[in-house]
DRENDO-1510 file (C-alpha; in Angstrom, 1 decimal, always signed):
<recs>
REC; n; res; u; v; w
REC; 1; MET; +32.8; +57.2; -43.6 .
REC; 2; VAL; +34.5; +57.4; -40.2 .
REC; 3; VAL; +31.1; +58.0; -38.7 .
REC; 4; ALA; +29.6; +55.3; -40.7 .
REC; 5; GLY; +32.2; +52.8; -39.5 .
REC; 6; VAL; +31.7; +53.7; -35.9 .
REC; 7; VAL; +28.0; +53.3; -36.3 .
REC; 8; ILE; +28.2; +50.0; -38.2 .
REC; 9; ALA; +30.8; +48.7; -35.3 .
REC; 10; VAL; +28.4; +49.8; -32.7 .
REC; 11; LEU; +25.4; +48.0; -34.4 .
REC; 12; VAL; +27.4; +44.8; -34.9 .
REC; 13; LEU; +28.5; +44.7; -31.2 .
REC; 14; ALA; +24.9; +45.4; -30.2 .
REC; 15; VAL; +23.6; +42.7; -32.5 .
REC; 16; GLY; +26.2; +40.3; -31.5 .
REC; 17; PHE; +25.7; +41.0; -27.9 .
REC; 18; GLY; +21.9; +40.5; -28.2 .
REC; 19; VAL; +22.5; +37.2; -30.1 .
REC; 20; GLY; +25.0; +36.0; -27.5 .
REC; 21; THR; +22.7; +37.0; -24.5 .
REC; 22; ALA; +19.7; +35.1; -26.2 .
REC; 23; GLN; +21.9; +32.2; -26.9 .
REC; 24; LEU; +23.1; +31.8; -23.3 .
REC; 25; MET; +19.6; +32.3; -21.9 .
REC; 26; ASN; +18.4; +29.4; -24.1 .
REC; 27; ALA; +21.3; +27.3; -23.1 .
REC; 28; LYS; +20.8; +28.1; -19.3 .
REC; 29; SER; +17.0; +27.1; -19.6 .
REC; 30; ALA; +18.0; +23.9; -21.7 .
REC; 31; LEU; +20.6; +23.0; -19.0 .
REC; 32; GLY; +18.3; +23.6; -16.2 .
REC; 33; ALA; +15.5; +21.4; -17.7 .
REC; 34; ALA; +18.3; +18.6; -18.3 .
REC; 35; VAL; +19.5; +18.8; -14.8 .
REC; 36; ASP; +15.9; +18.9; -13.2 .
REC; 37; ALA; +15.1; +15.8; -15.3 .
REC; 38; ALA; +18.2; +14.0; -14.4 .
REC; 39; VAL; +17.5; +14.7; -10.7 .
REC; 40; THR; +13.9; +13.8; -10.9 .
REC; 41; SER; +14.6; +10.7; -12.6 .
REC; 42; THR; +17.3; +9.5; -10.3 .
REC; 43; THR; +15.3; +10.4; -7.2 .
REC; 44; ARG; +12.4; +8.3; -8.5 .
REC; 45; ASP; +14.7; +5.4; -9.3 .
REC; 46; LEU; +16.3; +5.7; -5.8 .
REC; 47; THR; +12.6; +5.5; -4.3 .
REC; 48; LEU; +11.5; +2.6; -6.2 .
REC; 49; GLY; +14.9; +0.8; -5.6 .
REC; 50; ASN; +16.0; +0.6; -9.2 .
REC; 51; VAL; +19.3; +2.2; -8.3 .
REC; 52; THR; +21.2; +2.3; -5.0 .
REC; 53; GLU; +22.8; +5.5; -3.4 .
REC; 54; GLN; +26.1; +4.5; -4.6 .
REC; 55; GLN; +24.8; +4.3; -8.2 .
REC; 56; ALA; +23.2; +7.9; -8.0 .
REC; 57; SER; +26.0; +9.7; -9.6 .
REC; 58; ALA; +26.3; +7.3; -12.4 .
REC; 59; SER; +22.6; +7.6; -13.0 .
REC; 60; VAL; +22.8; +11.4; -13.2 .
REC; 61; LYS; +25.8; +11.4; -15.5 .
REC; 62; ALA; +24.1; +9.0; -17.9 .
REC; 63; PHE; +21.1; +11.2; -18.2 .
REC; 64; LEU; +23.1; +14.3; -18.6 .
REC; 65; ASP; +25.3; +12.7; -21.3 .
REC; 66; ALA; +22.2; +11.6; -23.2 .
REC; 67; ASN; +21.1; +15.3; -23.2 .
REC; 68; SER; +24.4; +16.7; -24.3 .
REC; 69; GLY; +24.9; +18.2; -27.8 .
REC; 70; GLY; +22.8; +16.9; -30.6 .
REC; 71; GLY; +20.7; +20.0; -31.3 .
REC; 72; GLY; +18.5; +22.3; -29.5 .
REC; 73; ALA; +19.9; +25.1; -27.3 .
REC; 74; LEU; +23.0; +23.0; -26.6 .
REC; 75; PRO; +24.1; +22.1; -30.2 .
REC; 76; SER; +27.8; +21.1; -29.3 .
REC; 77; GLY; +28.1; +22.1; -25.6 .
REC; 78; LYS; +28.9; +18.9; -23.5 .
REC; 79; ILE; +27.1; +19.1; -20.1 .
REC; 80; VAL; +29.7; +18.5; -17.5 .
REC; 81; LEU; +28.7; +17.1; -14.1 .
REC; 82; ASP; +30.4; +18.9; -11.2 .
REC; 83; ARG; +29.0; +17.3; -8.3 .
REC; 84; VAL; +26.1; +15.0; -6.9 .
REC; 85; THR; +25.4; +15.5; -3.2 .
REC; 86; LEU; +23.3; +12.9; -1.4 .
REC; 87; ASN; +22.0; +14.1; +2.1 .
REC; 88; ARG; +21.1; +10.7; +3.6 .
REC; 89; SER; +19.4; +12.3; +6.6 .
REC; 90; ALA; +17.2; +14.5; +4.7 .
REC; 91; TYR; +17.0; +12.1; +1.7 .
REC; 92; THR; +17.8; +14.7; -0.9 .
REC; 93; VAL; +19.9; +14.7; -4.1 .
REC; 94; GLU; +21.5; +17.9; -5.2 .
REC; 95; VAL; +23.3; +18.2; -8.7 .
REC; 96; ALA; +25.6; +20.9; -10.1 .
REC; 97; ALA; +26.6; +20.9; -13.8 .
REC; 98; HIS; +27.9; +23.3; -16.3 .
REC; 99; VAL; +28.2; +23.5; -20.2 .
REC; 100; ASP; +30.6; +25.8; -22.2 .
REC; 101; VAL; +28.6; +27.3; -25.0 .
REC; 102; PRO; +30.3; +28.2; -28.4 .
REC; 103; LEU; +29.0; +31.8; -29.1 .
REC; 104; PHE; +27.7; +32.5; -32.6 .
REC; 105; PHE; +29.0; +35.9; -32.8 .
REC; 106; PRO; +32.1; +36.5; -30.6 .
REC; 107; VAL; +32.8; +40.1; -31.3 .
REC; 108; PHE; +36.1; +42.0; -31.2 .
REC; 109; GLY; +38.2; +39.4; -29.7 .
REC; 110; LEU; +35.9; +38.7; -26.9 .
REC; 111; GLU; +35.8; +35.0; -25.5 .
REC; 112; LYS; +34.6; +32.5; -28.1 .
REC; 113; THR; +32.7; +30.4; -25.3 .
REC; 114; ARG; +30.8; +31.3; -22.2 .
REC; 115; ARG; +30.1; +29.0; -19.3 .
REC; 116; VAL; +26.6; +28.4; -18.1 .
REC; 117; SER; +26.0; +26.7; -14.8 .
REC; 118; GLN; +22.9; +25.1; -13.2 .
REC; 119; THR; +21.9; +23.4; -9.8 .
REC; 120; SER; +18.8; +21.3; -9.1 .
REC; 121; ALA; +17.6; +19.2; -6.0 .
REC; 122; ALA; +14.9; +16.8; -5.3 .
REC; 123; ALA; +13.9; +14.5; -2.4 .
REC; 124; TYR; +13.8; +10.6; -2.7 .
REC; 125; SER; +12.6; +8.1; -0.1 .
REC; 126; PHE; +13.3; +4.4; +0.9 .
REC; 127; ARG; +9.8; +4.2; +2.2 .
REC; 128; GLN; +8.4; +0.9; +2.4 .
REC; 129; ILE; +4.9; +0.1; +1.4 .
REC; 130; GLU; +2.8; -2.4; +3.5 .
REC; 131; VAL; -0.8; -3.2; +2.5 .
REC; 132; ALA; -3.3; -5.6; +4.1 .
REC; 133; MET; -6.3; -6.4; +1.7 .
REC; 134; ILE; -9.2; -7.4; +3.9 .
REC; 135; LEU; -11.7; -9.0; +1.7 .
REC; 136; ASP; -15.1; -10.4; +2.1 .
REC; 137; VAL; -15.7; -14.0; +0.8 .
REC; 138; THR; -19.0; -14.6; +2.6 .
REC; 139; GLY; -21.9; -16.7; +1.0 .
REC; 140; SER; -23.6; -13.6; -0.5 .
REC; 141; MET; -20.6; -13.2; -2.7 .
REC; 142; LYS; -21.9; -16.1; -4.7 .
REC; 143; GLU; -24.8; -14.1; -6.0 .
REC; 144; ASN; -24.3; -12.9; -9.6 .
REC; 145; ASP; -20.8; -14.3; -9.3 .
REC; 146; LYS; -19.6; -11.2; -7.2 .
REC; 147; ILE; -16.7; -13.5; -5.9 .
REC; 148; GLY; -15.5; -13.8; -9.4 .
REC; 149; ALA; -15.4; -10.0; -9.8 .
REC; 150; LEU; -13.5; -9.8; -6.5 .
REC; 151; ARG; -11.1; -12.1; -7.7 .
REC; 152; THR; -10.4; -10.1; -10.9 .
REC; 153; ALA; -10.4; -6.6; -9.2 .
REC; 154; ALA; -8.2; -7.7; -6.4 .
REC; 155; ALA; -5.6; -9.4; -8.8 .
REC; 156; LYS; -5.4; -6.3; -10.8 .
REC; 157; ALA; -4.9; -4.2; -7.7 .
REC; 158; VAL; -1.9; -6.4; -6.8 .
REC; 159; ASP; -0.4; -5.8; -10.4 .
REC; 160; ILE; -0.7; -1.9; -9.9 .
REC; 161; ILE; +0.6; -2.1; -6.3 .
REC; 162; PHE; +3.7; -4.0; -7.5 .
REC; 163; LYS; +4.3; -1.9; -10.5 .
REC; 164; ASP; +8.0; -0.9; -10.9 .
REC; 165; GLN; +8.9; -3.3; -8.1 .
REC; 166; ASN; +12.5; -4.4; -8.2 .
REC; 167; PRO; +12.6; -8.0; -7.4 .
REC; 168; ASN; +16.1; -7.6; -6.0 .
REC; 169; ARG; +15.3; -4.9; -3.6 .
REC; 170; PRO; +11.5; -5.1; -2.9 .
REC; 171; ARG; +9.9; -2.1; -1.1 .
REC; 172; VAL; +6.3; -3.2; -1.4 .
REC; 173; ARG; +4.5; -6.2; +0.6 .
REC; 174; VAL; +1.0; -7.1; +0.6 .
REC; 175; ALA; -1.1; -9.1; +2.9 .
REC; 176; VAL; -4.4; -10.9; +2.0 .
REC; 177; VAL; -7.0; -11.5; +4.8 .
REC; 178; PRO; -10.2; -13.3; +3.5 .
REC; 179; TYR; -13.0; -13.3; +6.1 .
REC; 180; ALA; -16.4; -14.9; +6.6 .
REC; 181; ASN; -17.5; -16.7; +9.8 .
REC; 182; SER; -13.9; -16.4; +11.0 .
REC; 183; VAL; -10.4; -16.1; +9.4 .
REC; 184; ASN; -8.4; -18.9; +8.3 .
REC; 185; VAL; -4.9; -18.0; +9.7 .
REC; 186; GLY; -3.2; -21.1; +8.6 .
REC; 187; SER; -2.0; -24.1; +10.8 .
REC; 188; THR; +1.3; -22.7; +11.4 .
REC; 189; LEU; +0.4; -19.4; +12.9 .
REC; 190; ALA; -2.8; -21.0; +14.5 .
REC; 191; ALA; -0.4; -23.3; +16.5 .
REC; 192; SER; +1.3; -20.4; +18.3 .
REC; 193; SER; -1.3; -17.7; +18.2 .
REC; 194; VAL; -4.9; -19.2; +18.5 .
REC; 195; PHE; -6.4; -20.5; +21.7 .
REC; 196; VAL; -9.2; -23.3; +20.9 .
REC; 197; GLU; -11.8; -22.9; +23.4 .
REC; 198; PRO; -13.2; -26.2; +24.8 .
REC; 199; THR; -16.9; -26.9; +24.1 .
REC; 200; ALA; -19.4; -27.6; +26.9 .
REC; 201; ASN; -19.0; -31.4; +26.4 .
REC; 202; ASP; -15.2; -31.4; +26.2 .
REC; 203; ARG; -13.8; -33.1; +29.3 .
REC; 204; GLY; -16.5; -31.6; +31.5 .
REC; 205; GLN; -15.2; -28.2; +31.1 .
REC; 206; ALA; -17.5; -25.1; +30.9 .
REC; 207; PRO; -17.9; -23.3; +27.6 .
REC; 208; GLY; -15.3; -20.7; +27.2 .
REC; 209; SER; -12.9; -22.2; +29.6 .
REC; 210; ASN; -9.3; -20.7; +29.2 .
REC; 211; GLU; -7.5; -23.9; +29.5 .
REC; 212; PRO; -5.8; -24.9; +26.1 .
REC; 213; ARG; -6.8; -27.9; +24.4 .
REC; 214; PRO; -4.2; -30.6; +25.0 .
REC; 215; PRO; -2.0; -32.0; +22.1 .
REC; 216; GLY; -3.5; -34.7; +20.3 .
REC; 217; SER; -7.0; -33.6; +20.8 .
REC; 218; SER; -9.7; -35.2; +18.4 .
REC; 219; TYR; -10.9; -31.6; +17.4 .
REC; 220; ASN; -8.7; -30.1; +14.6 .
REC; 221; PRO; -8.7; -26.2; +14.7 .
REC; 222; ASN; -7.8; -26.0; +11.0 .
REC; 223; GLY; -6.4; -22.5; +11.4 .
REC; 224; CYS; -9.9; -20.9; +12.3 .
REC; 225; ALA; -9.6; -17.9; +14.5 .
REC; 226; THR; -12.4; -15.6; +15.9 .
REC; 227; GLU; -12.1; -12.6; +18.0 .
REC; 228; ARG; -9.8; -11.9; +20.8 .
REC; 229; LYS; -11.5; -11.4; +24.2 .
REC; 230; GLY; -11.0; -9.7; +27.3 .
REC; 231; ALA; -8.7; -6.7; +27.9 .
REC; 232; TYR; -6.7; -7.3; +24.7 .
REC; 233; GLN; -9.7; -7.3; +22.3 .
REC; 234; TYR; -9.0; -4.0; +20.8 .
REC; 235; THR; -5.1; -4.0; +20.9 .
REC; 236; ASP; -2.6; -5.2; +18.5 .
REC; 237; ASP; -0.5; -6.9; +21.0 .
REC; 238; GLY; +1.1; -10.0; +19.9 .
REC; 239; PRO; +0.3; -13.6; +20.9 .
REC; 240; GLN; +2.8; -13.5; +23.6 .
REC; 241; ALA; +0.6; -11.0; +25.4 .
REC; 242; SER; -2.7; -12.7; +24.5 .
REC; 243; MET; -3.6; -15.5; +22.1 .
REC; 244; VAL; -6.5; -15.0; +19.9 .
REC; 245; ASN; -9.6; -17.0; +20.7 .
REC; 246; ARG; -11.3; -19.8; +18.4 .
REC; 247; ASP; -14.7; -19.4; +20.1 .
REC; 248; TYR; -16.4; -22.6; +21.1 .
REC; 249; LEU; -19.7; -21.3; +19.5 .
REC; 250; LEU; -18.0; -21.5; +16.0 .
REC; 251; ALA; -18.5; -25.1; +15.8 .
REC; 252; GLU; -21.9; -25.2; +17.3 .
REC; 253; PHE; -23.0; -22.5; +14.8 .
REC; 254; VAL; -21.6; -24.1; +11.8 .
REC; 255; SER; -23.0; -27.6; +12.9 .
REC; 256; GLN; -26.5; -26.2; +12.7 .
REC; 257; GLY; -26.4; -25.8; +9.1 .
REC; 258; ASN; -29.2; -23.7; +8.6 .
REC; 259; ARG; -27.5; -20.3; +7.6 .
REC; 260; GLY; -27.6; -20.9; +4.0 .
REC; 261; TYR; -24.7; -20.4; +1.7 .
REC; 262; GLY; -23.0; -23.5; +2.6 .
REC; 263; THR; -21.4; -22.3; +5.9 .
REC; 264; ARG; -18.0; -23.5; +6.7 .
REC; 265; ASP; -15.8; -23.0; +9.9 .
REC; 266; CYS; -13.1; -21.0; +7.9 .
REC; 267; PRO; -12.8; -19.6; +4.6 .
REC; 268; GLU; -11.3; -22.2; +2.1 .
REC; 269; ALA; -8.5; -19.6; +1.5 .
REC; 270; ALA; -6.1; -19.2; +4.2 .
REC; 271; MET; -4.7; -15.6; +5.2 .
REC; 272; MET; -1.3; -14.9; +3.6 .
REC; 273; PRO; +0.9; -12.4; +5.6 .
REC; 274; LEU; +3.0; -9.6; +4.2 .
REC; 275; THR; +4.8; -10.9; +1.1 .
REC; 276; ALA; +6.6; -9.4; -2.2 .
REC; 277; ASP; +5.6; -12.4; -4.2 .
REC; 278; ALA; +2.8; -11.0; -6.3 .
REC; 279; ALA; +2.4; -14.3; -8.1 .
REC; 280; ALA; +1.6; -16.0; -4.7 .
REC; 281; LEU; -0.8; -13.3; -3.8 .
REC; 282; LYS; -2.9; -13.6; -7.0 .
REC; 283; SER; -2.7; -17.5; -6.7 .
REC; 284; ARG; -4.2; -17.1; -3.3 .
REC; 285; ILE; -6.9; -14.6; -4.6 .
REC; 286; ALA; -7.8; -16.9; -7.5 .
REC; 287; SER; -8.7; -19.6; -4.8 .
REC; 288; PHE; -11.4; -17.5; -3.0 .
REC; 289; ALA; -14.6; -19.3; -2.6 .
REC; 290; ALA; -17.9; -17.8; -1.1 .
REC; 291; SER; -19.4; -19.3; +2.1 .
REC; 292; GLY; -20.8; -18.0; +5.4 .
REC; 293; GLY; -21.8; -14.9; +7.3 .
REC; 294; THR; -20.1; -11.6; +7.7 .
REC; 295; ALA; -17.8; -11.2; +10.7 .
REC; 296; GLY; -16.2; -8.1; +9.2 .
REC; 297; HIS; -14.6; -7.1; +12.6 .
REC; 298; ILE; -12.5; -10.4; +12.6 .
REC; 299; GLY; -11.1; -9.6; +9.1 .
REC; 300; ILE; -10.2; -6.0; +10.4 .
REC; 301; GLN; -8.6; -7.5; +13.5 .
REC; 302; TRP; -6.4; -9.8; +11.5 .
REC; 303; GLY; -5.6; -7.1; +8.9 .
REC; 304; TRP; -4.3; -4.9; +11.8 .
REC; 305; TYR; -2.2; -7.8; +13.3 .
REC; 306; MET; -0.6; -8.3; +9.7 .
REC; 307; LEU; +0.6; -4.6; +9.7 .
REC; 308; SER; +1.6; -4.4; +13.4 .
REC; 309; PRO; +5.3; -4.8; +14.4 .
REC; 310; LYS; +4.0; -6.4; +17.7 .
REC; 311; TRP; +3.1; -9.6; +15.6 .
REC; 312; ALA; +6.7; -9.8; +14.2 .
REC; 313; GLY; +7.7; -12.5; +16.7 .
REC; 314; ALA; +5.0; -14.9; +15.3 .
REC; 315; LEU; +5.7; -14.5; +11.7 .
REC; 316; ALA; +8.6; -15.6; +9.4 .
REC; 317; GLN; +11.3; -13.0; +8.8 .
REC; 318; SER; +10.1; -12.0; +5.3 .
REC; 319; GLN; +6.5; -11.5; +6.8 .
REC; 320; GLN; +7.4; -9.3; +9.6 .
REC; 321; PRO; +5.8; -5.7; +9.6 .
REC; 322; GLU; +8.1; -2.7; +9.8 .
REC; 323; PRO; +7.9; -0.5; +12.9 .
REC; 324; PHE; +5.3; +2.3; +12.7 .
REC; 325; ASP; +7.5; +5.2; +11.4 .
REC; 326; THR; +5.9; +7.4; +8.6 .
REC; 327; THR; +9.2; +8.6; +7.4 .
REC; 328; LYS; +10.2; +5.0; +6.5 .
REC; 329; VAL; +7.1; +3.0; +6.0 .
REC; 330; SER; +3.5; +3.7; +4.6 .
REC; 331; LYS; +1.0; +1.3; +5.9 .
REC; 332; TYR; -2.5; +0.9; +4.2 .
REC; 333; ALA; -5.6; -1.3; +4.5 .
REC; 334; ILE; -8.3; -2.0; +2.0 .
REC; 335; LEU; -11.6; -3.2; +3.6 .
REC; 336; MET; -14.1; -4.6; +1.2 .
REC; 337; THR; -17.6; -6.0; +1.9 .
REC; 338; ASP; -20.9; -6.7; +0.1 .
REC; 339; GLY; -23.1; -6.4; +3.2 .
REC; 340; GLU; -23.7; -5.6; +6.7 .
REC; 341; PHE; -21.4; -7.0; +9.4 .
REC; 342; ASN; -23.9; -9.6; +11.1 .
REC; 343; LEU; -22.0; -12.0; +12.9 .
REC; 344; SER; -19.9; -12.2; +16.2 .
REC; 345; TYR; -19.3; -14.4; +19.1 .
REC; 346; PHE; -17.8; -12.4; +21.9 .
REC; 347; ASP; -21.2; -10.9; +22.9 .
REC; 348; VAL; -23.2; -13.9; +23.0 .
REC; 349; ASP; -23.6; -17.4; +24.8 .
REC; 350; SER; -25.6; -19.5; +22.3 .
REC; 351; PRO; -25.2; -20.3; +18.8 .
REC; 352; ASP; -28.6; -19.0; +17.8 .
REC; 353; ALA; -27.6; -15.5; +19.0 .
REC; 354; VAL; -24.3; -15.6; +16.8 .
REC; 355; TYR; -25.9; -14.5; +13.6 .
REC; 356; ASN; -28.6; -11.8; +12.8 .
REC; 357; ASP; -30.0; -11.1; +9.3 .
REC; 358; TYR; -30.3; -7.4; +10.1 .
REC; 359; GLY; -26.7; -6.9; +11.5 .
REC; 360; LYS; -25.5; -6.6; +14.9 .
REC; 361; PRO; -24.5; -3.3; +16.8 .
REC; 362; ALA; -21.9; -5.2; +18.8 .
REC; 363; THR; -20.3; -6.4; +15.3 .
REC; 364; ARG; -20.3; -3.0; +13.8 .
REC; 365; ASN; -19.1; -1.3; +17.0 .
REC; 366; ALA; -16.3; -3.8; +17.1 .
REC; 367; ALA; -15.3; -3.1; +13.5 .
REC; 368; THR; -15.3; +0.8; +13.9 .
REC; 369; THR; -13.5; +0.6; +17.2 .
REC; 370; LEU; -10.6; -1.5; +15.6 .
REC; 371; CYS; -10.5; +0.8; +12.6 .
REC; 372; THR; -10.1; +3.8; +14.9 .
REC; 373; LYS; -7.3; +2.2; +16.6 .
REC; 374; MET; -5.6; +1.5; +13.3 .
REC; 375; LYS; -6.0; +5.0; +12.1 .
REC; 376; ALA; -4.5; +6.3; +15.4 .
REC; 377; GLN; -1.3; +4.4; +14.6 .
REC; 378; GLY; -1.1; +6.0; +11.1 .
REC; 379; ILE; -2.6; +3.1; +9.1 .
REC; 380; GLU; -4.6; +4.7; +6.1 .
REC; 381; ILE; -7.7; +2.7; +5.5 .
REC; 382; PHE; -9.6; +2.7; +2.2 .
REC; 383; THR; -13.2; +1.0; +2.3 .
REC; 384; ILE; -15.2; -0.5; -0.6 .
REC; 385; GLY; -19.0; -1.2; -0.7 .
REC; 386; PHE; -20.0; -3.8; -3.2 .
REC; 387; ASP; -23.7; -4.0; -4.2 .
REC; 388; LEU; -24.7; -2.6; -0.7 .
REC; 389; THR; -28.3; -2.3; +0.2 .
REC; 390; GLU; -28.1; -1.8; +4.0 .
REC; 391; VAL; -27.8; +1.7; +5.5 .
REC; 392; ASN; -25.7; +0.3; +8.4 .
REC; 393; ALA; -23.2; -1.3; +5.9 .
REC; 394; LYS; -22.5; +2.0; +4.3 .
REC; 395; GLY; -22.3; +3.7; +7.6 .
REC; 396; THR; -19.6; +1.1; +9.1 .
REC; 397; LEU; -17.4; +1.4; +5.8 .
REC; 398; GLN; -17.7; +5.3; +6.1 .
REC; 399; SER; -16.7; +5.2; +9.8 .
REC; 400; CYS; -13.8; +2.9; +9.2 .
REC; 401; ALA; -12.3; +4.9; +6.2 .
REC; 402; SER; -9.7; +7.4; +6.8 .
REC; 403; PRO; -10.7; +11.1; +6.3 .
REC; 404; ASP; -10.7; +12.4; +2.6 .
REC; 405; THR; -8.0; +14.9; +2.2 .
REC; 406; GLY; -6.7; +16.8; -0.9 .
REC; 407; GLY; -9.6; +15.4; -3.0 .
REC; 408; LEU; -8.4; +11.9; -2.3 .
REC; 409; ARG; -11.3; +9.5; -1.5 .
REC; 410; HIS; -11.3; +6.8; +1.0 .
REC; 411; PHE; -14.8; +5.3; +0.7 .
REC; 412; TYR; -15.9; +3.8; -2.4 .
REC; 413; GLN; -19.3; +2.3; -3.6 .
REC; 414; ALA; -19.5; -0.2; -6.6 .
REC; 415; SER; -22.6; -1.8; -7.7 .
REC; 416; THR; -21.0; -3.8; -10.8 .
REC; 417; GLY; -17.8; -5.8; -11.3 .
REC; 418; THR; -16.6; -3.1; -13.5 .
REC; 419; GLU; -17.1; -0.4; -10.8 .
REC; 420; LEU; -15.4; -2.7; -8.2 .
REC; 421; GLU; -12.4; -3.3; -10.4 .
REC; 422; LYS; -12.3; +0.7; -10.9 .
REC; 423; ALA; -12.4; +1.2; -7.2 .
REC; 424; PHE; -9.6; -1.3; -6.5 .
REC; 425; THR; -7.3; +0.1; -9.3 .
REC; 426; THR; -8.0; +3.6; -8.2 .
REC; 427; ILE; -7.1; +2.9; -4.6 .
REC; 428; ALA; -3.8; +1.0; -5.5 .
REC; 429; SER; -2.8; +3.8; -7.8 .
REC; 430; ASN; -3.4; +6.4; -5.1 .
REC; 431; MET; -1.4; +4.3; -2.6 .
REC; 432; GLN; +1.7; +4.3; -5.1 .
REC; 433; ARG; +1.4; +8.0; -5.5 .
REC; 434; LEU; +1.0; +8.8; -1.9 .
REC; 435; ALA; +4.1; +6.7; -1.0 .
REC; 436; LEU; +6.1; +8.5; -3.5 .
REC; 437; THR; +5.1; +12.1; -2.5 .
REC; 438; LYS; +4.5; +12.1; +1.2 .
</recs>
């Protein structure tokens, strides 16, 4: 009987120890999962601007309280938050917590509870997102209502880009740059940034004269802008260094009226600089109308300006781009066209030479040069070809696009409105993911 009693005691102790060990291991695993989830949720909210750094501790505690007790591996143990440490230079949150677990089988007077502790850390970011949508609104977009497909696709992309945006603390801004024969930059920006070249008959001056048109001139620029010329053509310097031209050939080219597609000086829809107002962006996109030829390099040029801090002085405070700093801001461009870039002014001296049905090497080269300069500054470029038939058009978009990395595509082709919408929404989703994970 004595031997049996000893054996039974040893067995009870072993069983109790085994049960207790399993219970503590389960509790530690459950606590670790709860702490990891609390940290991940809080850092995501910090990144999206849904909580401030001052609210981080409360956010973590609320999550842990919600996972205390109530069943599972922590049936009655309350999770206690020991500390929340924010490293504001490394942008990390570290959390330490513990739970006192009531043991199922405390044996031979051993403690009735055991403490289990866990720590976890995750990175967050206050990185801003700036996007320039450079969109083709040329006359060929009338065919099969491609302009309607663009309006739908671009508006849905805006919705995705602004998903989870906190209106009280916006971190995402988008600019829209419609382009055709030129870019309509709006009268306010044109007044300070666009130099209107006098025509040959204007006050006896030679075409292309650099003397600005005097106030009260009978010729209204209407916000139209073409290429910047000279030494600053392929730079993002602001207008204080060099104004952007409205080429004198633009008016003569449009006046010929024989290019089809109802050619206008400017796109009807004016460019919209960076804004956090998704409704305003979608309203501008809804106003797109198709007209004119494809001066894609002019669209790229103005998309670059809208992302460049060198243009901050020409824009309202809410529209000013952030400085180039990949730790604080992610800058993206989406370039879309349905055809070959076929129109430019800087390389010709007569309206007949402005346009070429088969594309112009100077126009394509200007586009790819501008894209190369943008990518060198850290701007990530996505391109979309819509119903493309020209080899050169595809080549230009592929050259402009950033290199594919980690399975992430930067050049897309779409032949239908559905495919165009998919391309835009995929790019928008990728930009959100990149901004959260880089």
